[in-house]
C-alpha positions as CSV (number, residue, x, y, z in Angstrom):
1,X,-0.1,0.2,-0.2
2,X,3.0,2.1,0.5
3,X,4.3,1.8,-2.7
4,X,0.9,2.5,-4.2
5,X,0.7,5.9,-2.4
6,X,4.4,6.7,-3.4
7,X,3.5,6.1,-6.8
8,X,0.7,8.3,-7.2
9,X,2.5,11.1,-4.9
10,X,5.3,11.1,-7.6
11,X,5.2,13.4,-10.4
12,X,6.6,11.6,-13.1
13,X,4.7,8.7,-12.4
14,X,1.4,11.1,-12.6
15,X,2.9,12.0,-16.1
16,X,3.5,8.8,-17.0
17,X,-0.1,7.9,-16.8
18,X,-1.3,11.1,-18.2
19,X,0.8,10.1,-21.6
20,X,-0.6,6.7,-21.8
21,X,-4.2,7.5,-20.9
22,X,-3.8,10.3,-23.2
23,X,-2.7,7.4,-26.1
24,X,-5.2,5.1,-24.7
25,X,-8.3,7.4,-25.6
26,X,-7.4,8.3,-29.0
27,X,-7.1,4.3,-29.9
28,X,-10.2,3.8,-28.2
29,X,-12.1,6.2,-30.0
30,X,-10.2,6.1,-33.0
31,X,-9.3,9.7,-33.2
32,X,-6.9,10.2,-36.4
33,X,-4.2,12.0,-35.1
34,X,-1.1,12.7,-37.6
35,X,2.3,10.3,-35.9
36,X,4.1,13.4,-36.0
37,X,2.0,14.9,-33.1
38,X,1.9,11.8,-31.3
39,X,5.3,11.7,-31.4
40,X,5.0,15.5,-30.2
41,X,3.2,14.6,-27.0
42,X,5.1,11.6,-26.0
43,X,8.3,13.6,-26.6
44,X,7.2,16.3,-23.9
45,X,6.0,14.1,-21.1
46,X,9.4,12.5,-21.8
47,X,11.0,15.8,-21.4
48,X,8.6,16.6,-17.9
49,X,10.0,13.2,-16.6
50,X,13.6,13.5,-17.5
51,X,13.4,17.1,-16.2
52,X,11.7,15.9,-12.8
53,X,13.7,13.8,-12.5
54,X,17.0,15.8,-12.6
55,X,15.3,18.6,-10.1
56,X,14.3,15.5,-7.8
57,X,18.1,14.6,-7.6
58,X,18.8,17.8,-6.9
59,X,16.3,18.3,-3.5
60,X,18.3,14.9,-2.3
61,X,21.4,16.9,-2.7
62,X,20.3,20.7,-1.4
63,X,18.9,18.5,1.9
64,X,22.2,16.9,2.4
65,X,23.9,20.4,1.9
66,X,21.5,22.4,4.2
67,X,22.1,19.8,7.3
68,X,25.5,19.8,6.8
69,X,25.4,23.6,7.0
70,X,23.7,23.0,9.9
71,X,26.5,21.4,11.3
72,X,27.3,22.5,15.4
73,X,30.1,25.2,15.6
74,X,33.2,23.9,17.3
75,X,32.8,20.2,15.7
76,X,35.7,19.0,13.7
77,X,35.3,18.8,9.7
78,X,35.1,15.4,9.5
79,X,32.3,15.5,11.4
80,X,31.1,17.9,8.8
81,X,31.8,15.5,6.3
82,X,30.5,12.3,7.1
83,X,27.3,14.4,7.4
84,X,27.7,15.6,3.3
85,X,28.2,11.7,2.7
86,X,24.7,10.7,4.0
């Protein structure tokens, strides 16, 4: 159940799901769409997913750096380096 809630909270998963549902609707209702248009839509969804993945990766790095900057003054540099590894 936790996996399902984490997937539904993911912007990447929702974008993929919307793209699949859109393509499925086109097939079911037999809407004639130029293949180039379909490729452009798929490309937009894919670029959003890749961009969101890059942004999510940057969030984790920002959290680690924020925690490391809150290190208690007077601690050794080694302690800060250990925090940054997390």
